[in-house]
PAKOLTI-635469 format. One record per residue (C-alpha): residue number from 0; residue in three letters; x, y, z. Coordinates in steps of 0.1 Angstrom, whole numbers, plus 5000, padded with zeros to 4 digits. Layout:
% residues N
NUM ALA X Y Z $
...
% end
This chain:
% residues 120
0 MET 4229 5019 8724 $
1 ALA 4260 5040 8731 $
2 HIS 4273 5063 8705 $
3 SER 4308 5075 8703 $
4 THR 4320 5106 8685 $
5 PRO 4353 5102 8667 $
6 SER 4380 5124 8681 $
7 PRO 4390 5152 8656 $
8 GLN 4421 5145 8636 $
9 PRO 4451 5168 8644 $
10 ALA 4455 5194 8617 $
11 ARG 4483 5192 8592 $
12 ARG 4512 5214 8603 $
13 GLU 4518 5245 8582 $
14 VAL 4553 5246 8567 $
15 THR 4573 5275 8555 $
16 ILE 4606 5272 8536 $
17 ASP 4634 5298 8538 $
18 MET 4660 5294 8510 $
19 ASP 4693 5313 8509 $
20 HIS 4679 5342 8529 $
21 ALA 4653 5349 8502 $
22 GLN 4616 5354 8508 $
23 SER 4599 5326 8528 $
24 THR 4577 5303 8508 $
25 GLN 4545 5289 8523 $
26 GLN 4542 5252 8514 $
27 PRO 4510 5237 8501 $
28 SER 4493 5206 8516 $
29 THR 4513 5183 8492 $
30 PHE 4546 5192 8510 $
31 ASN 4562 5160 8524 $
32 LEU 4590 5154 8550 $
33 CYS 4601 5120 8561 $
34 PRO 4634 5102 8572 $
35 LEU 4640 5095 8535 $
36 GLY 4640 5131 8523 $
37 VAL 4618 5161 8516 $
38 GLN 4596 5172 8488 $
39 PHE 4589 5210 8487 $
40 TYR 4581 5239 8465 $
41 ALA 4604 5268 8456 $
42 PRO 4602 5299 8434 $
43 GLN 4633 5289 8414 $
44 PRO 4646 5256 8401 $
45 MET 4674 5236 8416 $
46 GLU 4699 5216 8395 $
47 GLU 4693 5178 8398 $
48 PHE 4721 5160 8416 $
49 LYS 4731 5192 8434 $
50 LEU 4743 5185 8470 $
51 VAL 4724 5205 8496 $
52 GLU 4724 5210 8533 $
53 LEU 4691 5217 8550 $
54 GLU 4682 5228 8586 $
55 VAL 4650 5213 8598 $
56 ASP 4630 5223 8629 $
57 VAL 4621 5191 8647 $
58 THR 4609 5179 8681 $
59 ASP 4631 5155 8700 $
60 PRO 4616 5124 8716 $
61 GLN 4611 5144 8749 $
62 GLY 4591 5170 8730 $
63 ALA 4617 5197 8730 $
64 PRO 4622 5217 8698 $
65 ARG 4656 5217 8681 $
66 LYS 4672 5221 8647 $
67 VAL 4689 5193 8628 $
68 THR 4711 5195 8597 $
69 CYS 4703 5171 8569 $
70 LYS 4725 5165 8539 $
71 GLY 4711 5153 8506 $
72 ALA 4709 5155 8469 $
73 VAL 4683 5170 8446 $
74 VAL 4669 5140 8428 $
75 ARG 4642 5157 8408 $
76 CYS 4630 5192 8400 $
77 GLN 4597 5197 8381 $
78 ARG 4581 5230 8369 $
79 GLU 4546 5234 8383 $
80 PRO 4516 5250 8365 $
81 GLU 4517 5280 8389 $
82 PRO 4540 5308 8378 $
83 ASP 4575 5307 8393 $
84 ARG 4569 5275 8412 $
85 TYR 4590 5243 8411 $
86 ARG 4585 5210 8430 $
87 ILE 4618 5197 8443 $
88 TRP 4627 5163 8458 $
89 VAL 4657 5159 8480 $
90 LYS 4670 5125 8491 $
91 PHE 4687 5126 8525 $
92 PHE 4719 5106 8531 $
93 GLU 4742 5099 8561 $
94 LEU 4716 5109 8587 $
95 PRO 4724 5098 8622 $
96 GLU 4697 5075 8636 $
97 GLY 4686 5100 8662 $
98 THR 4681 5127 8635 $
99 ARG 4660 5102 8615 $
100 ASP 4639 5094 8646 $
101 SER 4633 5131 8653 $
102 ILE 4623 5137 8616 $
103 ARG 4600 5107 8617 $
104 CYS 4583 5120 8650 $
105 THR 4579 5155 8637 $
106 ALA 4566 5145 8603 $
107 LYS 4542 5120 8618 $
108 ALA 4528 5146 8643 $
109 GLY 4525 5172 8616 $
110 LYS 4510 5148 8590 $
111 LEU 4539 5155 8567 $
112 LEU 4550 5119 8560 $
113 CYS 4552 5107 8524 $
114 ASP 4529 5078 8514 $
115 TYR 4557 5053 8516 $
116 CYS 4568 5062 8552 $
117 GLU 4532 5065 8564 $
118 ASN 4528 5027 8560 $
119 PHE 4558 5020 8583 $
% end
């Protein structure tokens, strides 16, 4: 009887957030990025409905790294039990299809997709 060993799953990509030239914040494993938006952690709160512009490092379909700009709105900000930590959700809008594809590929490869997008 032949036995096969399952191939190891790729590791979840480590993510760091830089906000307004402040200190970088290492993100926990619950960080999510998908074509719909991003959920991240920050040391200070953000006002809900605030419009934001984010630069995201992605990989294009050919595998080359590049930065894309994403515009969105803060849809939720929740204080976490850890001191000086807030969980923030940003909904992207008006993303070109190529940018959405790059985010989807990068997030899938890094195991960063939200539960909703992981099913599509």
